[in-house]
C-alpha positions in Angstrom: 50.4 36.5 63.7 46.7 36.1 62.9 44.1 38.8 62.3 41.8 38.8 65.2 38.8 39.6 62.9 39.2 37.4 59.8 41.9 34.9 60.8 44.3 35.7 58.0 47.9 34.8 59.0 51.3 36.3 58.4 54.5 34.7 59.5 56.9 37.5 60.2 56.4 40.7 62.4 58.6 42.6 59.9 56.2 41.6 57.1 53.2 42.7 59.1 54.7 46.1 59.8 55.7 46.5 56.1 52.2 45.6 54.9 50.3 47.9 57.4 48.9 45.6 60.0 47.2 47.3 62.9 49.0 46.1 66.1 45.9 46.5 68.4 42.5 48.2 68.4 39.4 48.8 70.6 35.8 47.8 70.2 34.3 50.1 72.9 36.4 49.4 76.1 37.7 46.0 74.9 41.2 45.9 73.4 41.8 43.3 70.7 45.0 42.0 69.0 46.2 42.6 65.5 44.1 43.3 62.4 45.2 42.7 58.8 45.2 45.7 56.3 42.0 44.6 54.7 40.0 44.4 57.9 41.7 47.6 59.2 40.6 49.6 56.0 37.1 48.2 56.1 36.3 48.2 59.8 38.7 50.4 61.8 39.3 54.1 62.2 41.6 56.3 64.1 39.7 57.5 67.2 39.8 61.0 68.7 42.2 59.7 71.3 44.7 58.6 68.7 43.9 54.9 69.2 42.6 52.5 66.5 38.9 51.7 67.1 36.1 49.8 65.3 34.0 52.1 63.2 30.7 53.1 64.8 28.5 51.1 62.4 30.3 47.9 63.4 30.8 48.4 67.2 29.6 45.4 69.2 28.6 43.5 66.1 31.9 41.7 65.3 33.0 38.3 66.6 36.8 38.2 67.4 39.1 35.3 67.1 41.3 36.5 69.9 38.5 36.1 72.5 38.9 33.3 74.9 35.2 32.5 75.4 33.6 29.2 74.7 32.3 30.2 71.3 35.7 31.3 70.1 37.2 27.9 71.3 34.5 26.0 69.4 35.3 27.9 66.2 39.0 27.0 66.5 38.2 23.4 67.2 36.0 23.1 64.1 38.7 24.7 61.9 41.3 22.2 63.2 39.1 19.3 62.5 38.4 20.5 58.9 42.1 20.8 58.3 42.9 17.3 59.7 40.1 15.7 57.6 41.6 17.2 54.5 45.1 15.9 55.3 44.7 12.2 56.0 48.4 11.6 56.3 48.5 13.9 59.3 46.0 11.8 61.3 48.7 9.4 62.6 49.4 11.4 65.8 51.8 10.0 68.4 51.3 11.4 71.9 
């Protein structure tokens, strides 16, 4: 799993539960996937309806990694290229 705000990853769902990851949250009407404990503590709050939501000061101002728009895909592409350039042995791809 990957935090939809900062991108921090955790391998096991059990570990995510144990360490207090938020399973989903809302920014206005838009639902987003998981958030790590650090982002949850800094940016999220429990809403009046009992759902996790972005704190008012941050609503509409965050860029999420779980969005499927062009900008989000570009960020993922750049991250992938940076990793490949730092690992020359992994550039020998076979398709």
